[in-house]
N, C-alpha and C positions, 0 to 999 in steps of 0.2 A: 739698833741701828748704829753702825760704826761711825765714829767721829772722823771727819775729813781732816787731813793734816793742813796746817798753814804752810805757805811757801815763802821762801826767802831767796835772796841772791847774795852770794859772798864773792867778792873780788880778790884775786890773788895775782901777784906778779909771777908768771911761770918760771922765771929765773931764780926766784926765791923759794917758792913752794908751789909745785904744780899738781895737776890732777894725777900725774904719774906717781908723785910722792905719796899722795893720799891713797892711791890704789895699792901701792907697794906696802905701805904701813897698815892699811886697813882702817885705821882710826887716828884722829888727831885732835888736839886742843886748838880751837879757833880763838886765838889771842891777838894782842897787838892793836885792838880796836880802841881808838881814843876819841873819835868824834862823838859828841853827845847824841846826835841823831842816830848814828850807827850803833852806839851802845844801847840805845832804847830798843833797837831791833834785836840785838843779841839777848837782852834781858827779857824779851817777850817770847823767845823760842822755848818750845816744849819738846820733850822726847816724842819722837814720831813725826815731827815736822820735817819737811823736805827743803833742801837747799840746792839751788842751782850754783854750780861752781863756774865762775867766770874768770877767764884769763885776761888780764888787763894788758896794756901796752900795745905793741904792734898787732897782736892777735885779736884783741877786743872781741871775744866771743864766749858764749856759754858752751862749755865742753863736757860737763858731767853733772851727776846728781849725787848728793849725799843725804844722809838722814841725821837728824839731831838725836843723840843717844844719851844726853845728860841734861839735868836741870842747869840753868845758868848759875854761876857761882863767882865769888870774888876771885880776881886774878891773884895768884900767890906772889907775884912780883910787884903788884900795885893794887891794893884793896879798893881803890876808887874805880878800877876797871872791872869788867866782867868777862868771863870766858864760858865756852860751852864745848862739848865734844861732838865731833862729826864722825860718821862712819861712811866709808865709800859704798855707794850703791851701784853705779854704772856710768859708763861713758855714753854720751849721746851718739847715736849712729850718724847723725848729721848735726854738727855744731850750729848754733844759732848766733849769727854775727850781730854786732851792734849796728852795722850798716843796714841789715835786714830789719831790725827792730825800728830804727829811725825811719827807714823808707816806708814802713807800713803806715806811718802817721797816726797810729792808734794809741801811742804811749808817750806823747809829748809832755804829759804832766807827771810821768813816773820819774822817780829820783835817778834811775839809771841814765835817762836821757837829759834831765835837767841839771843834775849835780854830778858831774863826771868824776869827782874825786871821792865820793862817798863809797866806803868799802863794803858795807853790809846794810841790807835794806829788805823790807817786805816786798814780795812780788804780788802785784794785783791779780785778782781772779781773772780779769779780762786777758791778762798775759798768759795765764795757765791755759785758758780755753784756746787762745790763739796758737800756742805751741802744740797743743794736742791736735788741733785741726791740721797742723803741718806734719803730723805723724810722730811727734816726739812723745815717747812714753815717759810719763812723770807721775 
């Protein structure tokens, strides 16, 4: 029986690093995470896990999907921090907006809704099921 991947959400400012950049490069190091709660999420990632790429700011929406392709490791610039590598998988045919997520009233206890500045977090199974019902391949 195949092990199901865990799912995470990683926020990025599209003016700094966008899904276009990840798609063009194919792979990137997810670094710059400093918040202890977000670092716990990074440190819990395993190769094969999936990551929703979320554009923050005015867009405020999930735009694509990546795969974790490395074990977490200390950041070469600051050993107190951790990094992991992501590989581009695909764009979402229909981005999922923060407004839609909030309007559903199903995820009010999820960090995405409760802690707007948290950059990296686990995605709850209920959210995965919800986006699949909306026709999002993940």
